[in-house]
C-alpha positions as CSV (number, residue, x, y, z in Angstrom):
1,M,208.9,274.6,232.9
2,Q,207.9,271.5,231.0
3,I,210.3,269.5,228.9
4,T,208.9,267.8,225.9
5,P,210.7,264.8,224.4
6,D,212.0,265.1,220.8
7,L,209.7,262.6,219.0
8,T,211.0,263.4,215.6
9,S,214.5,261.8,216.0
10,N,214.9,258.4,214.5
11,L,216.5,255.8,216.7
12,S,218.0,252.7,215.2
13,F,217.0,249.3,216.6
14,E,220.6,248.7,217.8
15,D,220.6,252.0,219.7
16,F,217.2,251.2,221.2
17,K,218.4,247.7,222.2
18,T,221.5,249.2,223.8
19,E,219.4,251.7,225.8
20,V,216.9,249.1,227.0
21,L,219.7,246.7,228.1
22,N,221.5,249.6,229.9
23,D,218.3,250.6,231.7
24,Y,217.8,246.9,232.7
25,R,221.4,246.6,234.0
26,I,221.0,249.7,236.1
27,A,217.7,248.5,237.5
28,T,219.1,245.1,238.3
29,V,222.2,246.5,240.0
30,S,220.0,248.9,242.0
31,R,217.8,246.0,243.2
32,E,220.7,243.9,244.2
33,C,222.2,246.8,246.2
34,S,218.8,247.2,247.9
35,L,218.6,243.5,248.8
36,L,222.2,243.6,250.1
37,G,221.5,246.6,252.3
38,R,218.3,245.1,253.6
39,R,220.2,241.9,254.5
40,E,222.7,244.0,256.4
41,V,219.9,245.6,258.4
42,L,218.1,242.4,259.1
43,T,221.2,240.5,260.3
44,G,222.1,243.3,262.7
45,K,225.2,244.6,260.9
46,A,223.5,247.9,260.2
47,K,221.1,249.7,262.5
48,F,219.2,251.7,259.9
49,G,218.6,251.5,256.2
50,I,216.7,253.4,253.5
51,F,216.7,251.6,250.2
52,G,215.9,252.5,246.6
53,D,212.5,250.9,246.7
54,G,211.2,253.6,249.0
55,K,210.8,251.5,252.2
56,K,212.4,252.2,255.5
57,C,213.8,249.4,257.7
58,L,214.6,249.9,261.3
59,S,216.2,247.4,263.6
């Protein structure tokens, strides 16, 4: 089943801006969590970590 986006709906500039800023916030928080988790593994506080960027770290 393929889902096609509705390209006929009009999106105001303010709604577009809000969506872009929200996506950026989510990506930034995700990256910060990944860095925090990696730091925990590399300092020895955690033995294993799988992070959002798709890499696996073992200690």
